[in-house]
C-alpha positions as CSV (number, residue, x, y, z in Angstrom):
1,M,-40.0,-45.0,75.2
2,K,-43.3,-43.2,75.3
3,D,-41.6,-39.9,74.7
4,F,-40.1,-41.4,71.5
5,F,-43.5,-42.1,70.0
6,D,-44.3,-38.4,70.5
7,T,-41.3,-37.1,68.7
8,W,-41.2,-35.7,65.1
9,K,-38.7,-38.4,64.1
10,F,-41.2,-41.1,64.9
11,K,-43.9,-39.3,63.0
12,I,-41.6,-39.0,59.9
13,L,-40.7,-42.7,60.2
14,V,-44.4,-43.6,60.3
15,A,-45.1,-41.4,57.2
16,V,-42.3,-43.0,55.2
17,A,-43.6,-46.5,56.2
18,V,-47.1,-45.7,55.1
19,F,-45.8,-44.3,51.9
20,L,-43.8,-47.4,51.2
21,V,-46.7,-49.7,52.1
22,G,-48.9,-47.6,49.7
23,I,-46.4,-48.1,46.9
24,M,-46.2,-51.8,47.6
25,A,-49.9,-52.2,47.6
26,Y,-50.2,-50.2,44.3
27,A,-47.5,-52.2,42.7
28,G,-49.1,-55.5,43.9
29,A,-52.5,-54.5,42.5
30,N,-50.8,-53.7,39.1
31,G,-48.5,-56.7,38.9
32,R,-45.4,-54.6,39.4
33,L,-44.5,-55.7,42.9
34,T,-41.1,-57.2,41.9
35,A,-40.1,-54.1,40.0
36,A,-41.2,-51.6,42.7
37,P,-37.8,-51.5,44.5
38,Q,-36.0,-50.9,41.3
39,E,-38.4,-48.1,40.2
40,L,-38.2,-46.5,43.7
41,L,-34.4,-46.6,43.5
42,G,-34.6,-45.1,40.0
43,V,-36.7,-42.3,41.3
44,V,-34.3,-41.6,44.1
45,L,-31.2,-41.8,41.9
46,M,-32.5,-40.0,38.8
47,P,-31.5,-36.5,40.0
48,L,-28.0,-37.7,40.9
49,Q,-27.7,-39.4,37.5
50,K,-28.6,-36.2,35.7
51,V,-26.1,-34.2,37.7
52,T,-23.4,-36.8,37.0
53,S,-24.2,-36.8,33.3
54,A,-24.1,-33.0,33.1
55,L,-20.8,-32.9,34.9
56,S,-19.3,-35.6,32.7
57,G,-20.5,-33.8,29.5
58,G,-19.2,-30.5,30.7
59,I,-15.8,-31.8,31.6
60,G,-15.6,-33.5,28.3
61,S,-16.5,-30.4,26.4
62,V,-14.0,-28.3,28.4
63,W,-11.2,-30.8,27.8
64,E,-12.0,-30.9,24.0
65,K,-11.9,-27.1,23.8
66,Y,-8.6,-27.1,25.8
67,T,-6.9,-29.7,23.6
68,S,-8.0,-27.8,20.4
69,I,-6.4,-24.4,21.5
70,D,-3.0,-25.3,20.2
71,E,-4.4,-26.4,16.9
72,V,-6.4,-23.2,16.5
73,M,-3.4,-21.0,17.4
74,E,-1.3,-22.8,14.9
75,Q,-3.9,-22.3,12.2
76,N,-4.1,-18.6,13.0
77,E,-0.4,-18.2,12.7
78,Q,-0.5,-20.1,9.4
79,L,-3.3,-17.8,8.1
80,K,-1.4,-14.7,9.2
81,A,1.7,-15.8,7.2
82,E,-0.4,-16.6,4.2
83,N,-2.1,-13.2,4.3
84,A,1.3,-11.4,4.6
85,E,2.5,-13.4,1.6
86,L,-0.6,-12.5,-0.4
87,R,-0.3,-8.8,0.4
88,Q,3.4,-8.9,-0.7
89,Q,2.4,-10.6,-3.9
90,I,-0.2,-7.9,-4.6
91,V,2.4,-5.2,-4.0
92,D,4.8,-6.9,-6.3
93,Y,2.1,-7.4,-8.9
94,D,1.2,-3.7,-8.8
95,R,4.8,-2.6,-9.2
96,I,5.4,-5.0,-12.1
97,K,2.2,-3.9,-13.8
98,A,3.2,-0.2,-13.5
99,E,6.7,-1.0,-14.8
100,N,5.4,-3.0,-17.7
101,E,3.3,0.0,-18.8
102,A,6.3,2.3,-18.4
103,Y,8.6,0.0,-20.4
104,K,6.1,0.0,-23.3
105,A,6.6,3.8,-23.4
106,L,10.4,3.3,-23.0
107,A,10.5,1.2,-26.1
108,R,9.4,4.2,-28.1
109,I,11.9,6.4,-26.3
110,Q,14.7,4.1,-27.1
111,D,13.9,4.3,-30.8
112,S,15.3,7.9,-30.8
113,N,18.3,7.1,-28.6
114,T,19.3,3.4,-28.9
115,E,22.6,3.9,-27.1
116,A,21.2,5.3,-23.8
117,S,20.8,3.2,-20.6
118,Y,17.8,3.7,-18.3
119,I,16.9,2.9,-14.7
120,S,13.2,2.4,-13.9
121,A,12.4,4.3,-10.7
122,F,9.3,5.2,-8.5
123,V,8.8,8.4,-6.6
124,I,9.0,7.5,-2.9
125,G,9.0,10.9,-1.3
126,R,8.3,14.6,-1.8
127,D,9.3,17.6,0.3
128,P,6.1,19.6,1.1
129,L,8.3,22.6,1.6
130,D,9.8,22.4,-1.9
131,E,7.6,24.7,-4.0
132,F,9.4,23.5,-7.2
133,G,8.3,19.8,-6.9
134,G,11.5,18.1,-6.0
135,F,11.2,14.4,-5.1
136,T,13.1,11.3,-4.0
137,L,13.4,8.1,-6.1
138,D,13.8,4.5,-5.0
139,C,17.1,4.0,-6.9
140,G,20.6,4.9,-5.9
141,T,24.3,4.3,-6.7
142,V,23.8,0.5,-6.3
143,N,21.4,0.7,-9.3
144,G,23.8,2.9,-11.3
145,A,22.2,6.3,-10.6
146,A,24.6,9.3,-10.1
147,V,24.6,13.0,-9.7
148,N,23.8,15.0,-12.9
149,D,21.9,12.1,-14.4
150,A,18.9,13.3,-16.5
151,V,15.4,12.2,-15.3
152,I,12.6,11.7,-17.8
153,S,8.9,10.8,-17.6
154,D,7.4,7.6,-19.0
155,K,6.6,9.5,-22.2
156,G,10.2,10.8,-22.6
157,Y,9.7,14.3,-21.4
158,L,12.5,16.0,-19.3
159,I,11.6,16.1,-15.6
160,G,14.8,17.2,-14.0
161,M,18.2,15.9,-12.8
162,V,19.7,13.9,-10.0
163,V,21.4,16.3,-7.4
164,E,22.0,13.8,-4.6
165,A,22.6,10.1,-4.7
166,D,23.1,7.5,-1.9
167,T,23.2,3.7,-2.0
168,T,19.4,3.1,-2.4
169,S,17.8,6.4,-3.3
170,C,18.4,9.7,-5.0
171,K,17.0,13.3,-5.0
172,V,15.8,15.0,-8.1
173,M,15.7,18.8,-8.8
174,T,13.0,19.5,-11.3
175,I,12.9,21.8,-14.3
176,L,10.7,24.1,-12.3
177,H,13.6,25.0,-10.0
178,P,15.3,28.4,-10.7
179,S,18.7,26.6,-10.3
180,F,17.9,24.2,-13.0
181,S,19.6,24.9,-16.3
182,A,19.8,23.0,-19.6
183,A,20.5,24.0,-23.2
184,G,17.3,24.0,-25.2
185,V,16.1,24.8,-28.7
186,V,12.7,25.5,-30.4
187,S,12.3,22.6,-32.7
188,R,10.5,24.6,-35.4
189,T,12.6,27.7,-35.5
190,R,15.9,26.2,-34.2
191,E,16.3,29.1,-31.9
192,N,18.6,28.3,-29.0
193,G,18.0,29.3,-25.4
194,I,18.4,28.1,-21.8
195,I,15.7,26.1,-20.0
196,N,15.3,27.4,-16.5
197,G,12.8,27.2,-13.7
198,S,11.2,30.5,-12.6
199,T,9.7,31.6,-9.3
200,D,7.1,33.6,-11.3
201,Y,5.7,30.5,-13.1
202,A,6.6,27.5,-11.0
203,G,3.3,27.7,-9.1
204,D,1.5,27.0,-12.3
205,G,3.8,24.1,-13.2
206,L,5.6,26.1,-15.9
207,C,9.3,26.7,-16.8
208,V,10.9,29.2,-19.3
209,L,13.2,29.2,-22.3
210,T,15.4,32.3,-21.9
211,N,17.9,34.2,-24.1
212,L,15.8,34.0,-27.3
213,E,16.2,36.7,-29.8
214,R,14.3,40.0,-29.2
215,A,12.5,39.5,-32.5
216,T,12.0,35.8,-32.1
217,E,9.9,33.8,-34.4
218,T,8.9,31.4,-31.7
219,K,5.2,31.3,-30.9
220,M,2.6,29.5,-28.9
221,G,2.4,25.8,-29.7
222,D,6.1,25.4,-30.6
223,Q,7.9,22.4,-29.1
224,V,11.0,22.8,-27.0
225,I,13.7,20.1,-26.8
226,T,17.3,19.7,-25.4
227,T,20.4,20.3,-27.6
228,G,22.8,18.2,-25.6
229,L,25.2,21.1,-25.3
230,G,27.2,20.9,-22.0
231,G,27.1,17.1,-21.9
232,V,24.7,16.7,-19.0
233,F,21.5,16.1,-20.9
234,P,21.1,14.0,-24.1
235,P,20.1,15.8,-27.2
236,D,16.5,15.8,-28.5
237,L,14.8,15.2,-25.2
238,L,11.3,16.5,-25.2
239,V,10.7,19.3,-22.8
240,G,7.2,20.9,-23.5
241,T,5.1,23.3,-25.4
242,V,5.4,27.1,-25.6
243,Q,2.4,28.8,-24.0
244,K,3.4,32.4,-24.7
245,V,6.4,34.6,-25.7
246,E,7.2,37.9,-23.9
247,P,10.2,40.3,-23.8
248,E,12.6,40.0,-20.9
249,V,12.9,42.9,-18.4
250,S,16.1,44.1,-20.1
251,G,14.3,44.4,-23.4
252,K,17.3,42.9,-25.2
253,S,15.9,39.3,-25.6
254,S,12.7,37.3,-25.2
255,I,11.6,34.4,-23.1
256,A,9.2,31.6,-24.0
257,V,6.9,30.3,-21.2
258,V,6.8,26.5,-21.5
259,R,4.4,24.0,-20.1
260,P,6.4,20.7,-19.5
261,G,5.1,17.6,-21.3
262,A,5.0,15.9,-17.9
263,D,4.2,17.7,-14.6
264,P,7.1,17.1,-12.2
265,R,4.8,17.8,-9.3
266,T,2.6,14.8,-10.0
267,V,4.8,12.1,-11.6
268,K,4.9,8.7,-9.9
269,H,7.3,6.8,-12.2
270,V,10.3,8.0,-14.1
271,F,13.4,6.8,-15.9
272,V,16.9,7.9,-15.0
273,I,19.3,8.1,-17.9
274,T,22.6,6.7,-16.7
275,D,24.5,6.7,-20.0
276,Y,23.9,8.0,-23.5
């Protein structure tokens, strides 16, 4: 027993007893003796209460976030769908706007050829290797387009002709191509010739009117139009303006170098004439 009183456990017990007696004495002196046990217990339990409260709040927050994940994901999917719909509406609006502007010009074109039928079409592709400006349109046989149909600009100027047509698209050979051929006439002098592309002038966006008389009266500024001869192109389609006149190599005739009224290399929207 004597050994017990010398141990560190006994000393701790005595220290705790003295501490408690001191608290009791202090509480008694201040009239708080009855509340002392409760206050002491509060001091001991306060850290545990804080930990419990923190854990409870944390678990509640995690659970709330977890239960809201499905809602957030659903909202994100809805927003994605709405954004896609809005983007499509913008695309449709841009197309309708462009077509409306084109149809205003078409109304003027139809005044000179009320019997013709037209398809509105946008350029959807260009061959970078085609030095003569050939392109692909977003209309095909399902829309009524066919090989040999004439293609004109929004302002009514001859651009070229359809050379290939599938269900939903068609390819256009422009008036800059050497293989292009259409009967043409100088509107002022009524001199007839053949509208062709030329490797010598295609790089500058020009075509030529060949087979003019050697002593032609055609001069710079004259307008060239189609005659309708051959049945491929309607008559009186605008082609362009004469830039210069020069003799052909043979010396037997002259050619007029013509700047098309619409540059086939840069057009974005055209009309395909399906019937006239």
